Structures are given as C-alpha cells and as structure tokens.
N, C-alpha and C positions, 0 to 999 in steps of 0.2 A: 384245626377248628374251621368249620365251613358251614354256611347256611344260605338259603335263598328266602327273600322276604319281599312283600309288596311295599312300595314306597309309602303308601298311606298308613300301613300298620306301624311303621317305625317312626314316622315323622313327628307326630304329636308327642309321644313319650319322650323322644329325643329333645324336642323343644322345651318340654317341661323340666327336663333334667339339666340342660345346658344353662337355664336361667339362674341356677344356684352357683354355677362355677364362675369364680372371679376371673377377670381377664389377666390380672397380675397376680401370680402365685409365688409363694416362697419356695414351694416344692414343685418342680416342673410336672410331675405326674398328676398333680391336682388339676391341671389344665386338661387332663384326659378323662374320657368316660370309660368305666370298666365294663367290658362286655363278657358275659359268661353264658355258655350253652350247657344246660343241665336238665336232665329229665324232660326233654321235649319243651323246654322253656328257654326263651331268650331273656336274660336278666341284664338290664342296663342300670348302672349306678353312677351318680355324680355327687360330689361333696366339696365343701370348703372347710371341713372338720368341725364347723359349728352347726351346719344344716346338711342333711343328706336326703336325696330322693332316689328311690329304687322303683323301676318299672319292670313289670313281668309280662311278656308276650308269649302266648302259646305258639309253637312252631313245629313243623313236621320236617322230616328228612334233613336233619342237621347233624353234623359231627361235633361231639362235645369238645370243650376247651375253654380257655379264658385268655384275654389280652386287654390292654388299654390303648385307646386310639385318641388322637387330638380331637376334643369334643366339638369345637366350633368348625373345624375343617370338615369333619364327618357330617355335621348338621348341614353345612352349606352345600355339600355334595348332594345329600338326600333332598334338600329343599329345592335345588335348581334342576333336578331331574324332572322329566315330564310326568304329569298325573298318570297314575296307574302303572308306572314303570316297575319292572322286576329288578331287584337288586341282588347280585351275587357277591357274597362276602367270603373271602378265603384268606387264612393266615399262612404266610410263608416265612418262617424264621422270625426276624424282628420287623417284618413289614406285613401289611395287609393289602390285598388286591380287592378293589371294588369294581365290579363290572355291571354295566346296564346297557343293553342294546349295543350301540356303537361307542359308548363312553368307557374309558379305562382310567382308573386312578390307582396310585400306589402311595400308601401312607406309612411313614415311619412310626413305630410303636414302642411302648415300654412294657416290660413284663408285668403280668397281673400280680405276681408275688410281692412286688414292691408297693402295691396300692395300699395306702394306710387304712387301718381298720377304724371304723367310727365307734368310739367307746360309749357304751350305754350301760347304765346301772340297771338293776332289776326293776321293772315297771310294775309296781304293786297295785296301782289304782286304774280302773277303767270305767268308761261309760259309752253309751251309744247316742248319736244325735243325727238328725236329718241334715244333709249338707246345705239345703236351702235356708234352713233356720240358722245354721252356724255362719253361713255367708252373710246373711242379713245382720247378725250380731257383730261381725267383723266390720262390715260397711258402715255401721252406725257409730263405731268407736275409733277405727284405725286412724282417721284424719287428725285426732287429738294427740296422738303419740308424739313425744319429743324426738328430735333428731340430733344426735351427738351432744346431748346435755351432760354436764359433769355429774349430775345425779342420775347415774346410769340406769337405775330402776325405772326412770321415766321413759327411757328409750325402748319401751316394750309395752306389753298389754297384760293387765292382771286378769287371770281366769280364776274365778271363785266358784267352787262346787259345794253346795250345801244340801246333801241328800238328793232331792229331785229338782232343786233350783240351781240355775246356772247364771252367773253374773260376769259380764266383761266390763272392764274399766280402763280408760286411757286418759292420760293428762300430760301436758307439757309445762305445768306449773301456772299457766295463764288461763287455761280452760280445761274442762273435764267432761267426758261423756260416759254415761252409765247405761248398760243394756242388761235387762233382766228377763229371763224366760224360764220355762219349766221343761224338764226332760220327761220323756214318756215313762221312764222307770226310775224309781229311787235308787240311789247308789249306796246309801247306808254309811257314808263318810262325809267329812268336811275337809276341804283342802284349798289352799291358795298358791298359785304358781304364776310366774311372770314369763311370758313368751317373748323372745327377742324380736326387735323391730323387723329385721330382714326376714325372719321366719314367718312373721304375721303377714308381710307383704306377699311372700311366695305362696303361702297358704291361700290367701285370697284369690290368687291366679289359678290355683289348682281346683278350686271348688266351682267347676263350670257346669255340673249337673245337679240341679236343685232337688232331684228325686233320690239321689244316692244316699245310702245309709253309711255313716262314718263310725268306725270303731276307734276310740281315743284311749290310749294307754299312757300313763305318766308316773313319774316318781318325783323326788325333790330336785333332781338334776336334769332329767330328760323327758321329752314327750314324743310319742310315736302315733301317727294317725294313718289308718288304712282307708284309702280312697279308691274304691274299685280295684284296678290293677296296679295302683301306686302305693308305696309306703313312704310317708314323709316323716323324717325324724329331725329333732332339733335339741340343742343344749339350752337349758333354761337359764334365765338371769338369776344369779345367786345373790338375792337380796330380799329385803322386806319392803312391801309396798306401803306408802304412808297411809295413815288412817284418815279417810276422807269423810267419815260419818258425821264429823262435827259440823260440816257445812249445812246439814239438814236441821241441826239443833239450834235454830235461831228464829228471831221474829222476822216477819216479812210484810211488805206493803201488799195492798190488794192486787190481784193479778190484772194484767192488761191484755185484752183480747184484740187481735188485729188480723186482717186477711194476710195470709202468708206471702202470697205473690206480690201484693202491693208493698209490703214491708221490704221484701227482697229487692224489688226493682228500685225502690227509693234509696235503699242502702247502696246499691250498685252505682246509682247516679251521683249521689252526694260524695261517695268515696273517691270519685275521679279527682276532686280537688283537695283531698286530704294529704297530709304529709306522707311522702312516698315510703319513708322508712317505718313510721309508727302507725300509719293508717288510722289515726285517731278521729273519732266523730263524737259529737255531744248529743244526748237525747234530753230534751226538755219536755216533761210530761205534765199535763194538766188534765182535769176530768174529762174533757172531750177532744183533746188534740195531742198529737205527738209531733214535736218539731225536731228534725234531724239536721244538724248543721256541722260545718267544718271550715277550717282555714289552713293555709300552709305558709311556709317561710317566704314565698313569693307574693304574699298578701292576696292570694285568690281566696274567694269565699263561695260556699254553696249552702243552700238551705232548702228544706222541703217539709211541708206540714201535712200530716195524715190524720184522718178521723179515727178515733179509737173508743173502746168501751173501757172506762176506768173510773172507779169510785175511790177517792182518797186524796191525800195531800199532794200538792204539786211537788215535783222533784226534778233534779237535774243530775245527770250521770254520764260519764264518757266511757267509750269502749273502742277496742280495735275493730274496725268495720269488717275486716276479713273474718274474724272469729265469729261475729254475729251472723254474717252471710253463710258461713259453713254450717252453723247450727241450724239456722232457719231452712236452708236447702235440704237438710236431712230429715225434716219433718214429713210425715206422710199425709197429715190432714190438711185441709184448706185454711184452718185457723191456727195461728201461732199464739201461745200464751206465754207472756213474759212476766216473771215474778221476781221483784227486786228485794233483796234483804234490807231490813230497816236501817242497818248500819252501813248500807251501800257497799258491802264487801263482795257481793256476787249477784248474778242475775241468772235465774233458772229459765230455760227455754224448753217448753214441751207442748203437749196437745191438750185440748179441752176434755177429751174422753180419757179413760184409763189407758195409760201409755206405758209400754215396756221399756222405754228409753227416755233419758233426760240429758240435756246439755247444760252445763254451767259455765258461764263466762265471767272472769274477774274484770272489774273496771280498771281504767287507767287514768292517770293524771294528765291533763292537757294544759 
C-alpha cells in the first residue's frame, strides 16, 4: 500500500474522524484509523462502535491496500507539517513510513483485518435536508440535552419526522427546547428516533457548509447521514421519548414582552450573587415592571427592575438563571416573549412573530 497526498487534502477529514475516537479504548485497534486505498479513493474510517465517520478522498497514483495506524499520532504528524507539504505514505509489513520533505516518521500499525465492523441494520427510511437548516435545528435544541442522566433517553435528541414536517426536541427534565420546520419534499411516513448525545455533538461539528445537501437514512436502531465526502453513522438510543405534548394543554397568564438584550444583561448581572450551585433567581411581575432578585448563603443580595409590557395579575416565580439565559440567548428576534402557565408549572420563551422554535423552562423553589 502506497500513496502521495497533499497535507491540506487529508488534514480536515482526519481531524473530523479523530474527534469520534475515544482516548481510552477497551480494544487497542479502536485508537487507530482504518486507511484503505480502493478504486482511486483513499477511505479513512474511525469509530468507537457507537459512532462511525468515514471520509472518502479522490486520489491518483496509489497502490491499493489497507492498514490501521494510530489516529492521534498520524493526525499530529500531518497537522505539524508545513502548509502545502506533500506526504508520502508507504506500508512496510507491520509499520508505515511517512515522508515529507526532510521529515521521516515510522509508525507501528495493526492489521486492517482486525478492525471491528460497525453493525448496521437495514436503513428503510430516508429524507433530504439542507445542512444549514439542520445545523440551526441542532443549535436551537442541543444545549437542553441531559448529560449522564439515569433517564438515558434524555441523554439524546428526539428527531420526529411526520411526512414533510421535521421536529427536534431536547430536554434534561428541567427545561425543553422544540424546533419545528418543513422539508422540501414529503417523506410519506411518520417516525420518531432518539440520537445519542455524543452523536449529536459530533454532527454539529461536521455541518460546517450551510449550502450542502444532506441525505439522511435511518431505521429503529441506526442513522446514517451523507455529508459531502463524509458518511456519519450512529447507533440510536433504544427507548421511547416521554410525551411532552401535555405541557401545551394548559391555561396560561398573558404573555410578557421584553427587550431580549435588556433581559439577558439583567439576568447575567443578578446571577452573579445567586447560589453558585442552584443559580436561583426570583421574578416578581406586575403590569408595568419585572423585578429580578436573588440572594445566596453568604447573605449577598442583588435586584434589578425592568420595564415590561404585561396585562394581568401580579405574580412571583423562581427559575435557574442559567436556563433562562440560555433560552433568551437562542432567540433571533429583538423581543423576548415570556408566557407563564397559570399553575406556575412552566414558562414558555419564544418570539412575538411566528416562531419555529420554543423554549420551556420549569420553575424552581427557593
């Protein structure tokens, strides 16, 4: 196996692949990247057996073959070579030689035959979506995913396809984000799957070209996404996502309209003196003002009053300041609309115009 490639051609795909490879592996070969030359294509594969990324690079004058090399060492070599450097890669028994200008490297390898196969069931469903649209959907929901929650279905993202409608939902049990949009073409089916947390984060990094067209294939167990010269695959979370529809079926107080930036800045300032662990702040709402206040075990106190548009009964409710800040920061409009449930069980945060996404934050006791 032998090939010559420019540093810039291999560096980005290699970086994208290495990001899924865990530093500590139960199987040593999973720390390696699989390199295959076949039909004038250089195919790079990395996996942790839950997620897999394959990159395909067109190449000329190469000798076919396959080998696995230590992923991070190979990446560091390519990364630290000068811009535009030509890399010569040659396999010699259980080692590979990497030559570039006056640099010489020799890496110990493991045979490609031992590289584990990524098990995938037949992917019967598919749809196409613009990468920019899908990236926005991920950005508006990903921050609400749980991290290492015992309710493992919350450590992921719900993807719901209903003919030409796509909905993404994430929640950690204290807050929820919902993003809805339409696909260019109807799919003719209805499906709900849960993408794993690590897969969602990796996917967000791979969607760097907003104009690219994505082909998404999935079954009940797996998802595969074609992104230009990359193929991203992941095993899905085997569980049922809780029914969040009931949160909409309740009475609400009148909505509160407020300048997004003013609210965000006030929350940031008041939160300085909140309890470091719980970040609790209290909102006291009257028809013309919103008072944000907090205190902590050291008896420090902070308070700020804002002018708002609100018609209704005065009310008082407490939230985690960070959750409110995250939701408000993700609004695109200049005005934030806060709508509190009449039983004070939740607060909806969205925009005054028709909005494709909503954030819901549960209150806390202080």
